[in-house]
N, C-alpha and C positions, 0 to 999 in steps of 0.2 A: 771335263778337263778344267783344272784349276789355274788361276792366274799365277800361282806360286811357281809354275813351270817356267815362267819368263825369267826367274832368277837363277835357273839351272842352265848348265851347258848341255844343250840338247844334241844328241847324235841320232841321225836317221839315215834313210836311203835317199837317193837323188829324186828330184822332181820327175814326174811322169812314171813313177813306179806305183804299184797298188798301195803300198804302205804309206808313201808320202802323200798320195792323193787322199787317202782316208784321214791322215793326220791334218792336212790342210783344211779339209771339209769340216772335220770335227772342231778344230780351232776356230774356224770362221763361224760355225753355228753357235759356239760359246762366246764369241766376240773376245777371244784371247789371241794375242799376237805370239805365235811360236815360230821362230826362225832358227832352224838347226844350225849350230856352229860348224858341224861337220856333216857332209852328205857322203857317207862311205858307199862304195859300190857293191858291198856284200854285207849280208846280215852278220856273217862271222866277224867282219871288221868292226861293226858296231858293237857286237858283244865283247870282243877283245878290248876295245877302248873302254867300255863300261867296266870290265873287270879291273882295268888299270886305274880306275877312278877318274878318268878323263871327262866324264859326264854321265848323263842318263840316256840310255838308248830307248827310242820309241820304235817298236817293231810290232808285228802281228803276234798274237798270243802264242801261236805254234812256234814261231821263231825264238821267242824270249823264254820259253819254259824249259825246265830241265837242265839248266847249265849250272854246274857246281860253282859256288862262290858268288852267284848272282841271285837276286830275287826277281820274280816276274809279278808285277802288280797290274791287274787289268784296270785300265783307266777309262775306256770308252768302247762302245760298240757302235760303229757307224753302219750305214747300210751296206758298206763294202766288206768290212772285216772287224774283228775285235782287236783293238790296240792295247798293247801292254807296255809298261815301263820296265826296262831291264836296268837294274842298279845293283851296286854291291850289296852283299848280304846285310850290311849295316846302313840302311837307306837314310838319306838326309831328311830333315823335317819337311822340305818341299816334296820329296818323293813320297813320304807317308801321306802328305796332304792330298796327293793325287788320287788316293783311294776313295776320296769323298766325291764321287762322280754323280752328276745329276741323273736321276732315274730315267729321263727320256732317252739317254744314250745306251742304257743297258737293257738287255733282253729280259722279259719277265720270267 
């Protein structure tokens, strides 16, 4: 997870969900402060807001993949799940930078 994410409007799920727990644990391991601006109560809401350009969604790989108009970029694999960045098909520089993930978070 890259520090450039702190410059983005992050959309995610609420605390005490699997995705948010994985996001918080991965950010802490990387010593990166990530505080979602929006904690939507459903993955669909996160994806819809991402489609509108309201921010970048951080969801599990399975939730973020296969949505027309969005790209899903795997950013980290925690011990809990694989996190992906859901962003518009024309990702920002910060979103592209997120693809440069430290190897210790990715499965071999």
